[in-house]
C-alpha positions as CSV (number, residue, x, y, z in Angstrom):
1,M,8.8,4.7,-10.0
2,K,5.3,3.4,-9.2
3,L,3.4,3.7,-6.0
4,L,3.3,0.1,-4.6
5,M,1.4,0.7,-1.4
6,Q,0.3,3.4,1.0
7,I,-0.7,2.8,4.6
8,Y,-2.6,5.0,7.0
9,A,-0.7,4.3,10.2
10,P,-1.3,6.8,13.1
11,L,0.5,6.3,16.3
12,P,-0.6,7.2,19.9
13,Q,1.4,10.4,20.2
14,P,0.4,14.0,19.5
15,N,2.4,14.6,16.4
16,T,1.3,11.4,14.6
17,F,-2.5,11.8,14.7
18,H,-2.6,11.5,10.9
19,R,0.3,9.5,9.6
20,V,0.9,7.8,6.2
21,I,3.7,5.6,4.9
22,Y,4.2,5.5,1.1
23,V,6.2,2.7,-0.7
24,F,7.4,3.5,-4.2
25,T,9.3,1.1,-6.4
26,C,11.2,0.9,-9.7
27,V,9.3,-1.3,-12.1
28,R,12.4,-3.1,-13.3
29,G,13.2,-6.3,-11.5
30,T,16.9,-6.2,-12.3
31,C,17.2,-2.7,-10.9
32,I,15.7,-3.7,-7.6
33,S,17.9,-6.8,-7.4
34,R,21.1,-4.8,-7.8
35,H,20.2,-1.5,-6.1
36,T,17.3,-2.0,-3.6
37,S,18.0,1.1,-1.5
38,Q,18.2,3.3,-4.6
39,S,15.3,1.7,-6.6
40,M,12.8,1.9,-3.8
41,R,11.6,4.8,-1.7
42,I,9.8,4.8,1.6
43,L,8.3,8.1,2.6
44,R,6.6,9.1,5.9
45,A,4.3,12.0,6.3
46,Q,2.4,13.0,9.4
47,I,0.5,15.9,11.1
48,P,-1.0,16.5,14.5
49,E,-4.7,16.4,15.3
50,D,-4.8,20.2,15.3
51,N,-4.0,21.1,11.7
52,D,-5.2,23.2,8.7
53,I,-5.7,20.3,6.4
54,Y,-8.4,18.1,8.0
55,Q,-11.6,19.3,9.5
56,Y,-13.4,17.6,12.4
57,N,-17.0,16.5,11.9
58,D,-18.8,16.1,15.2
59,I,-21.4,13.5,14.3
60,G,-21.1,11.6,17.6
61,S,-23.3,11.6,20.7
62,E,-23.2,10.9,24.4
63,E,-24.5,7.4,23.6
64,D,-21.6,6.8,21.3
65,S,-19.1,8.0,24.0
66,A,-20.6,5.6,26.5
67,S,-20.3,2.6,24.1
68,E,-17.8,-0.2,24.5
69,L,-15.7,1.1,21.6
70,G,-16.0,4.8,22.6
71,Y,-16.7,7.7,20.3
72,I,-14.5,7.7,17.2
73,P,-14.7,11.2,15.5
74,E,-14.7,11.6,11.8
75,Y,-12.3,13.8,9.9
76,T,-12.5,14.9,6.3
77,I,-10.0,16.8,4.2
78,I,-10.7,20.5,3.6
79,P,-11.5,20.6,-0.1
80,E,-9.1,23.3,-1.1
81,K,-6.3,21.6,0.7
82,R,-6.6,18.4,-1.3
83,A,-3.6,17.9,-3.6
84,R,-4.2,18.2,-7.3
85,V,-2.8,15.1,-8.9
86,C,-2.4,14.0,-12.5
87,N,-5.3,11.8,-13.6
88,Y,-2.8,9.7,-15.6
89,C,0.3,9.2,-13.4
90,G,-0.7,10.4,-9.9
91,L,2.0,13.1,-9.6
92,Y,1.3,16.7,-8.8
93,G,-0.8,18.3,-11.5
94,T,-1.5,21.9,-12.4
95,Y,-3.1,21.6,-15.9
96,R,-6.9,21.2,-15.7
97,C,-9.3,19.7,-18.3
98,N,-11.3,22.6,-19.8
99,G,-14.3,20.3,-20.4
100,C,-15.2,18.8,-17.0
101,K,-12.8,21.0,-14.9
102,L,-12.3,18.0,-12.6
103,A,-9.4,16.2,-14.1
104,Y,-5.9,17.5,-13.5
105,Y,-2.6,16.7,-15.2
106,C,1.1,17.1,-14.6
107,T,1.8,17.8,-18.3
108,K,-0.1,18.4,-21.5
109,E,1.4,15.2,-22.8
110,H,-0.3,13.2,-20.1
111,Q,-3.5,15.0,-20.7
112,I,-3.5,13.9,-24.3
113,L,-2.6,10.3,-23.4
114,D,-5.3,10.1,-20.7
115,W,-7.9,11.5,-23.2
116,K,-7.1,8.8,-25.7
117,S,-7.1,6.0,-23.1
118,Q,-10.0,6.8,-20.8
119,H,-10.9,10.5,-20.2
120,K,-12.7,10.9,-23.5
121,Q,-15.4,8.5,-22.3
122,H,-15.6,10.1,-18.8
123,C,-15.4,13.8,-19.6
124,S,-19.0,14.1,-20.9
125,I,-20.3,12.1,-17.9
126,L,-18.6,14.4,-15.5
127,K,-19.8,17.6,-17.3
128,E,-23.3,16.4,-17.1
129,A,-23.0,15.5,-13.5
130,V,-21.7,19.1,-12.8
131,S,-24.5,20.7,-14.8
132,N,-27.2,18.6,-13.0
133,G,-25.8,19.4,-9.6
134,V,-24.8,15.8,-8.8
135,I,-21.3,17.3,-8.3
136,D,-22.0,20.6,-6.7
137,N,-18.6,22.2,-6.6
138,V,-16.0,21.8,-9.3
139,E,-13.4,23.1,-7.0
140,N,-14.0,20.2,-4.5
141,I,-11.2,18.2,-5.9
142,Q,-12.1,14.6,-4.9
143,P,-10.1,11.7,-6.1
144,M,-11.3,10.9,-9.7
145,N,-12.0,7.3,-8.9
146,D,-14.3,8.4,-6.0
147,I,-16.2,10.7,-8.3
148,L,-16.6,8.2,-11.1
149,E,-17.6,5.4,-8.7
150,K,-20.3,7.7,-7.3
151,L,-21.6,8.2,-10.8
152,G,-21.8,4.5,-11.4
153,V,-18.8,4.2,-13.7
154,D,-16.8,1.0,-13.7
155,I,-13.4,1.9,-12.3
156,T,-11.9,-1.6,-12.4
157,N,-9.3,-0.8,-15.1
158,M,-8.7,2.8,-14.2
159,G,-5.3,4.3,-14.4
160,G,-2.5,4.6,-16.9
161,P,0.8,2.7,-17.3
162,Y,2.4,4.6,-14.4
163,V,0.1,3.1,-11.8
164,Y,-0.7,-0.4,-10.6
165,K,-4.3,-1.6,-10.3
166,E,-5.8,-0.2,-7.1
167,Y,-6.9,-2.3,-4.2
168,E,-8.1,-1.7,-0.7
169,I,-6.4,-3.7,2.1
170,E,-8.7,-5.3,4.6
171,T,-7.2,-5.7,8.1
172,A,-7.8,-8.4,10.7
173,D,-6.1,-9.6,13.9
174,E,-4.0,-12.7,13.1
175,Q,-5.1,-14.6,16.3
176,I,-8.7,-14.2,15.4
177,L,-8.0,-15.6,11.9
178,K,-6.3,-18.6,13.4
179,E,-9.3,-19.3,15.7
180,E,-11.7,-18.9,12.8
181,M,-9.6,-21.2,10.6
182,N,-9.5,-23.9,13.3
183,N,-13.3,-23.8,13.6
184,N,-14.1,-23.9,9.9
185,R,-13.0,-26.8,7.8
186,D,-14.2,-25.0,4.6
187,I,-11.8,-22.2,5.3
188,I,-9.0,-24.7,5.8
189,A,-9.6,-26.3,2.4
190,E,-9.9,-22.9,0.7
191,N,-6.7,-21.7,2.3
192,E,-4.8,-24.8,1.3
193,E,-5.8,-24.2,-2.3
194,L,-4.8,-20.6,-2.1
195,L,-1.4,-21.6,-0.6
196,E,-0.7,-24.0,-3.4
197,R,-1.5,-21.3,-6.0
198,Y,0.8,-18.9,-4.1
199,K,3.6,-21.4,-4.1
200,S,3.2,-21.9,-7.8
201,K,3.2,-18.1,-8.4
202,V,6.3,-17.2,-6.5
203,S,8.6,-20.2,-7.1
204,T,7.8,-22.6,-9.9
205,E,5.0,-24.3,-11.6
206,D,5.8,-27.5,-9.8
207,F,6.5,-26.7,-6.2
208,D,8.4,-29.9,-5.4
209,E,10.7,-29.5,-2.4
210,Q,13.4,-31.8,-3.6
211,E,13.5,-30.1,-7.0
212,L,13.7,-26.7,-5.4
213,L,16.6,-27.9,-3.2
214,K,18.4,-29.2,-6.2
215,E,17.9,-25.9,-8.1
216,G,19.0,-23.9,-5.0
217,H,15.6,-22.1,-4.5
218,I,15.4,-23.0,-0.9
219,I,17.8,-24.2,1.8
220,E,17.3,-27.5,3.5
221,D,16.1,-27.2,7.1
222,D,15.4,-23.5,6.7
223,A,13.4,-22.9,9.9
224,A,12.4,-19.4,8.8
225,L,10.8,-20.6,5.6
226,V,9.0,-23.4,7.4
227,S,7.7,-20.8,9.9
228,F,6.7,-18.5,7.2
229,Q,4.7,-21.1,5.3
230,E,3.0,-22.3,8.5
231,T,2.1,-18.8,9.5
232,I,0.6,-17.6,6.2
233,R,-1.4,-20.8,6.0
234,T,-4.1,-19.0,8.1
235,K,-4.4,-16.4,5.3
236,P,-2.3,-17.2,2.3
237,N,-3.5,-14.2,0.3
238,Q,-2.4,-11.6,2.9
239,V,-0.2,-8.8,1.4
240,L,0.7,-6.9,4.5
241,R,1.8,-7.7,8.1
242,Y,1.7,-4.7,10.4
243,A,3.1,-4.4,13.9
244,V,0.6,-2.4,15.9
245,N,2.3,0.4,17.8
246,K,5.5,-1.0,16.4
247,Q,5.3,-3.9,18.8
248,G,6.4,-6.9,16.7
249,S,9.1,-8.4,14.5
250,P,9.4,-9.5,10.9
251,L,8.3,-12.9,9.6
252,W,11.3,-13.8,7.6
253,V,11.1,-16.1,4.5
254,T,14.6,-17.5,5.0
255,D,17.3,-17.9,7.6
256,K,19.7,-16.2,5.2
257,D,20.1,-12.4,4.7
258,I,18.5,-11.3,7.9
259,P,19.9,-7.9,8.8
260,I,21.7,-7.1,12.0
261,K,21.2,-3.9,13.9
262,D,24.1,-2.1,12.1
263,D,22.5,-2.8,8.8
264,I,19.5,-0.6,9.5
265,P,20.6,3.1,9.3
266,H,19.4,5.6,11.8
267,C,16.8,8.2,10.9
268,N,18.5,10.8,8.7
269,R,16.4,13.5,10.2
270,C,16.7,13.1,14.0
271,G,19.4,10.5,14.3
272,E,17.2,8.0,16.3
273,E,17.3,4.3,15.4
274,R,14.7,2.9,13.1
275,T,12.5,-0.1,14.2
276,F,10.4,-2.6,12.3
277,E,6.9,-1.3,11.4
278,F,5.5,-3.5,8.7
279,Q,6.3,-5.9,5.9
280,I,4.9,-6.4,2.4
281,Q,4.3,-10.0,1.5
282,P,5.2,-11.7,-1.8
283,Q,1.5,-12.5,-2.3
284,L,1.2,-8.9,-3.5
285,L,3.0,-9.8,-6.7
286,Y,0.0,-12.0,-7.6
287,F,-2.3,-8.9,-7.7
288,L,0.0,-6.6,-9.7
289,D,-0.7,-8.3,-13.1
290,I,2.9,-8.4,-14.1
291,D,3.0,-11.9,-15.6
292,E,3.5,-10.5,-19.1
293,V,6.1,-7.9,-18.0
294,A,9.6,-8.5,-19.5
295,D,11.5,-7.5,-16.3
296,P,9.0,-7.8,-13.5
297,I,9.7,-6.8,-9.9
298,D,10.3,-9.7,-7.5
299,F,10.9,-10.1,-3.7
300,G,10.4,-12.5,-0.9
301,I,9.4,-9.8,1.6
302,L,9.9,-6.1,1.8
303,V,10.6,-5.1,5.5
304,I,10.0,-1.5,6.3
305,Y,11.8,0.2,9.2
306,T,10.8,3.7,10.4
307,C,12.1,6.2,12.9
308,K,11.6,4.9,16.4
309,N,10.2,8.2,17.6
310,S,8.4,9.0,14.3
311,C,10.0,12.5,14.5
312,D,8.3,15.6,13.1
313,T,8.3,16.0,9.3
314,D,7.4,19.7,9.4
315,G,4.6,19.2,7.0
316,G,6.9,17.4,4.4
317,Y,8.1,13.9,3.8
318,V,10.9,11.9,5.5
319,K,12.7,9.0,3.9
320,E,12.6,5.7,5.8
321,F,14.3,2.3,5.1
322,V,13.4,-0.9,3.3
323,W,15.1,-4.3,3.5
324,R,14.5,-6.7,0.7
325,Q,14.7,-10.4,1.4
326,I,14.4,-13.0,-1.4
327,F,13.7,-16.7,-1.4
328,K,17.1,-18.4,-1.1
């Protein structure tokens, strides 16, 4: 499985001050189509504000506290608490490069593969940075991408075959986007172009409605699909829709295959029902560079349901639920 997305999503309750949702997926499209619940994993992890992993950095002031936004404290992970992860696949790693002493690996095989693919070029740069004091503590295990970026190394194509290309998701309020779009004709024209590219990407090279009806790709008078297309018109390259404080509902791509309440299993830890938290948009497929993959993953939307109470995880990970809807 590959990590498809991770979201930092704290909730306004004591035990969810730091909270992350991870989405893992099998890389084979046929596997996902047949066994979605088994071929995808949704994991939730959370800890309270008072914990032994993150330290509070008091860099605020009385002036900050009196501002309109209020004072937002900064938290950084305690270096020795940061997980050592394989520089090749991202899993837990215990083997360390004897050269730079910064890269970790899960197996010696992955260390060899990473050396051949990218670390051979980076190791000497890292060693020099350590000896010159640019990196002052080899035990301060920062993410490798962060270290290399700090040293001016191009990280555009970082990562092995077990990871997708890394992006950062920018967030914005949808109502603000709609207002900006209505007031800017250039944005409208740009978004129309992006929407057409997206349609071509997810359906067919010729996005002709009658042809799609004939081929069975969409259902005539599908109100959900029409609503979906009109909504994403404001930002057709969005890859995530998140319901703040879990107040919201999915934006379905079709009237068909919408789950009922009994289709969503209750939390397997506390027994409470699960509710909608966010959905992953099909536009994400465009950014994964899977055009040349023989059996690529595919979906209309991925709808993530999490425990209504976001129950304690006791420092571990709790499985949540995903519903995959495809274009009918």
